[in-house]
C-alpha positions as CSV (number, residue, x, y, z in Angstrom):
1,M,116.6,104.1,98.6
2,K,114.1,103.1,96.2
3,N,111.4,105.1,94.6
4,Y,108.2,103.5,93.6
5,K,105.4,105.6,91.8
6,V,102.4,105.8,94.4
7,D,100.1,109.1,93.5
8,Q,97.7,106.8,92.3
9,I,98.0,104.5,95.4
10,K,97.8,107.4,97.6
11,N,94.4,108.7,95.7
12,L,93.2,105.3,96.0
13,L,93.7,105.2,100.1
14,A,92.7,109.1,100.2
15,N,88.8,108.3,100.8
16,A,89.1,104.2,101.6
17,K,87.5,103.2,104.7
18,S,88.0,99.4,103.9
19,A,91.2,97.7,102.7
20,I,91.5,93.7,101.7
21,I,95.1,92.5,101.1
22,A,95.1,89.0,99.1
23,V,97.8,86.6,99.1
24,P,97.8,83.9,96.5
25,Q,100.9,82.1,97.9
26,L,101.5,82.0,101.6
27,T,105.1,82.8,102.4
28,V,107.1,84.4,105.2
29,D,108.0,87.1,102.9
30,S,104.5,87.0,101.6
31,A,102.6,87.1,104.8
32,G,104.9,89.5,106.7
33,A,104.6,92.2,103.8
34,A,100.6,91.7,104.3
35,L,100.4,92.0,107.8
36,S,102.6,95.1,107.9
37,L,100.6,96.9,105.5
38,A,97.3,95.3,107.6
39,L,98.6,96.5,111.2
40,L,99.2,100.1,109.6
41,L,96.3,100.2,107.5
42,K,94.2,99.3,110.8
43,K,96.2,102.1,113.2
44,S,94.9,104.5,110.4
45,N,91.1,103.7,111.1
46,L,90.9,101.1,108.1
47,N,88.8,98.6,108.0
48,V,90.9,95.7,107.3
49,K,91.4,92.0,106.2
50,V,94.0,89.8,104.7
51,Y,92.6,86.8,102.5
52,C,94.8,83.9,101.9
53,P,93.8,80.4,101.1
54,Q,96.4,78.8,103.0
55,K,96.2,78.8,106.7
56,P,99.6,79.9,108.6
57,D,101.2,77.3,110.5
58,A,103.6,77.1,113.4
59,N,106.3,78.6,111.2
60,Y,104.1,82.2,111.1
61,S,103.4,82.6,114.9
62,K,106.0,85.1,115.3
63,L,104.5,87.5,113.0
64,S,102.1,90.1,114.0
65,G,98.4,90.7,113.3
66,L,97.7,86.7,112.6
67,D,94.3,87.4,113.6
68,L,93.3,89.3,110.6
69,I,94.4,86.5,108.0
70,T,91.4,84.8,106.6
71,D,91.0,82.0,104.6
72,V,87.2,82.5,103.8
73,F,86.0,85.0,100.8
74,S,82.4,85.2,99.7
75,Q,81.1,86.8,96.5
76,N,78.6,88.6,98.0
77,D,77.2,89.1,101.7
78,L,73.5,89.7,102.9
79,V,73.5,92.6,105.3
80,V,70.5,93.0,107.7
81,S,70.9,96.6,109.7
82,L,68.6,98.2,112.5
83,N,68.2,101.5,112.8
84,Y,67.2,101.0,116.2
85,P,69.2,101.9,119.7
86,L,71.8,98.9,120.1
87,D,71.9,99.2,124.2
88,Q,68.0,98.3,123.6
89,I,68.7,95.0,121.9
90,E,69.1,91.5,124.9
91,Q,70.1,89.0,122.2
92,V,70.7,88.1,118.5
93,S,70.1,84.5,117.3
94,Y,68.8,82.4,114.1
95,N,66.7,79.3,114.4
96,D,65.8,76.9,111.2
97,D,62.3,76.9,110.6
98,G,61.6,74.0,108.0
99,G,64.3,75.0,106.0
100,H,64.1,78.7,106.2
101,L,66.4,80.9,108.1
102,N,64.9,83.3,111.0
103,L,67.0,85.6,112.5
104,V,65.6,86.6,116.0
105,V,66.4,89.7,117.6
106,K,65.0,90.1,121.0
107,T,64.8,93.3,122.5
108,K,64.9,94.0,126.2
109,D,61.7,94.3,128.5
110,Q,60.0,97.7,128.1
111,A,61.7,98.8,124.9
112,P,59.9,99.9,121.6
113,K,58.6,97.6,119.0
114,I,61.2,97.2,116.3
115,E,59.3,99.0,113.2
116,N,59.6,97.5,109.5
117,N,60.8,100.8,108.4
118,Q,63.7,100.3,110.7
119,I,64.8,97.3,109.0
120,I,67.6,97.9,106.4
121,I,68.5,94.6,104.1
122,N,71.5,95.0,101.8
123,N,73.3,93.0,99.2
124,E,77.0,94.0,99.3
125,P,80.0,92.7,97.6
126,S,82.8,91.4,100.0
127,S,84.9,93.7,97.9
128,A,86.4,96.6,100.2
129,D,87.5,100.1,98.8
130,I,90.8,99.3,98.1
131,G,92.4,95.9,97.6
132,F,96.1,95.1,97.0
133,M,97.0,91.8,95.7
134,L,100.5,90.2,96.3
135,G,101.6,87.9,93.3
136,D,99.4,86.7,90.9
137,E,96.0,85.9,91.2
138,T,95.2,82.9,89.4
139,S,96.5,81.0,91.9
140,L,93.5,82.1,94.1
141,G,91.5,79.6,91.7
142,P,87.8,80.2,91.9
143,N,88.1,83.4,94.0
144,A,90.2,85.3,91.7
145,V,87.2,86.8,90.1
146,M,87.4,88.9,93.3
147,V,89.9,91.6,91.0
148,N,86.8,92.2,88.9
149,K,85.3,94.3,91.5
150,G,87.0,97.4,93.3
151,N,90.2,99.4,93.2
152,W,92.8,96.6,92.9
153,V,96.6,97.3,93.7
154,F,98.8,95.0,92.3
155,I,102.2,94.4,93.7
156,S,104.6,91.6,92.7
157,P,108.6,90.7,92.5
158,A,107.7,89.3,88.7
159,D,106.9,91.4,85.8
160,I,103.7,90.8,85.1
161,N,100.9,93.4,83.2
162,K,97.3,93.3,85.0
163,S,94.7,94.4,83.4
164,W,92.4,94.9,86.4
165,A,95.0,96.8,88.3
166,K,94.4,100.4,89.0
167,A,98.1,101.1,90.1
168,T,101.1,98.5,90.0
169,I,104.6,98.3,91.6
170,I,106.8,95.7,90.0
171,D,110.2,95.2,91.8
172,Q,111.9,92.1,90.1
173,D,113.9,89.9,92.5
174,A,113.0,91.8,95.5
175,P,111.0,90.2,98.2
176,F,107.4,91.3,99.3
177,S,109.6,92.5,102.2
178,E,111.8,94.5,100.9
179,I,109.3,96.1,98.2
180,F,107.2,96.9,101.3
181,T,110.2,98.4,103.8
182,F,110.0,100.9,101.1
183,L,106.5,101.5,99.9
184,L,104.6,101.9,103.1
185,P,106.7,105.1,104.1
186,M,105.9,106.8,100.8
187,L,102.3,105.8,101.3
188,G,102.5,108.1,104.4
189,L,102.3,104.7,106.8
190,K,105.2,105.0,109.3
191,L,106.7,101.8,110.1
192,D,106.1,100.7,113.6
193,M,107.6,98.2,116.2
194,D,105.3,95.5,115.1
195,S,104.9,96.2,111.2
196,A,108.9,96.6,111.1
197,K,109.3,93.5,112.9
198,D,107.1,91.1,110.6
199,L,108.9,92.8,107.4
200,L,112.0,92.2,109.1
201,I,111.2,88.4,109.8
202,G,109.9,88.2,105.6
203,L,113.6,89.8,105.0
204,R,115.2,87.4,106.8
205,V,113.6,84.1,105.5
206,A,113.3,85.2,101.9
207,T,117.2,86.0,102.1
208,Q,118.3,83.0,104.1
209,S,119.4,85.8,107.0
210,F,120.7,88.1,104.2
211,S,123.0,85.7,102.7
212,V,121.3,85.0,98.9
213,N,119.1,87.0,96.8
214,V,120.6,90.4,98.1
215,S,121.2,93.9,96.9
216,P,122.6,97.0,98.5
217,E,118.6,98.0,98.7
218,T,118.0,94.6,100.7
219,F,120.4,95.4,103.7
220,E,119.1,99.2,103.5
221,A,115.4,97.8,104.1
222,G,117.0,95.5,106.8
223,A,118.6,98.3,108.5
224,I,115.4,100.4,108.2
225,C,113.4,97.4,109.7
226,L,116.0,96.9,112.5
227,R,115.7,100.6,113.5
228,A,111.8,100.7,113.5
229,T,111.8,97.5,116.1
230,Q,113.7,99.6,118.7
231,P,111.3,101.7,120.9
232,E,114.3,104.2,122.1
233,A,115.7,104.9,118.7
234,N,114.4,108.2,118.3
235,Q,114.7,109.3,121.7
236,A,117.5,112.1,122.5
237,P,120.0,109.9,125.0
238,Q,119.8,110.9,128.5
239,A,122.4,113.2,130.0
240,A,125.2,111.5,132.1
241,T,125.1,112.1,135.6
242,L,128.4,112.1,138.0
243,P,128.0,109.9,141.0
244,T,127.9,112.2,144.4
245,A,130.6,112.2,146.9
């Protein structure tokens, strides 16, 4: 059983409401690890997205949570909020007025007028309350600057020091899926069927079905994931009943 230093990560997660998980290099291993984390954070009521500049293809189709992956990242988002009952809004649309963008909010018949003081406009950075970087961010190209904002956790099998990281997990020669199999429970995130399946798929691909680059901990991680994918693994066995005459 591996033991990582996770106190700082737990502190960052304690008050977080949103998270971004960045995957600079897409592999089944890194995607499986990222999605397992994303699924469990979402289950803990965080707003989560996984950013990767490469799009998953058919080789990733068995992974759960693929809808959480996006290849789009913007430095700043304009957010227009209305302090107005949502059930009184009929439709929201936009049009191009001579090169100027108009947002059109149509209210329902007999609904009160939207007043100016009910409109709130914010420029919000796309960085989340906590970010997880799975590997060297320089592979993200121009979007590597995302680490300049927010609280980031750097996780890598390579021994690299990142000055921007608020917390770092380095486990040399271990695939991401092995690292996350031990890390997630340490963060209080219990593996469920989908997250464990993603990790197990990542482990199998990264180790060529546990034939290369393995250690005793690799097999232990595989056993942990396999047990978590069994729906009745924690249920007490039913008492046997004898046939009646």
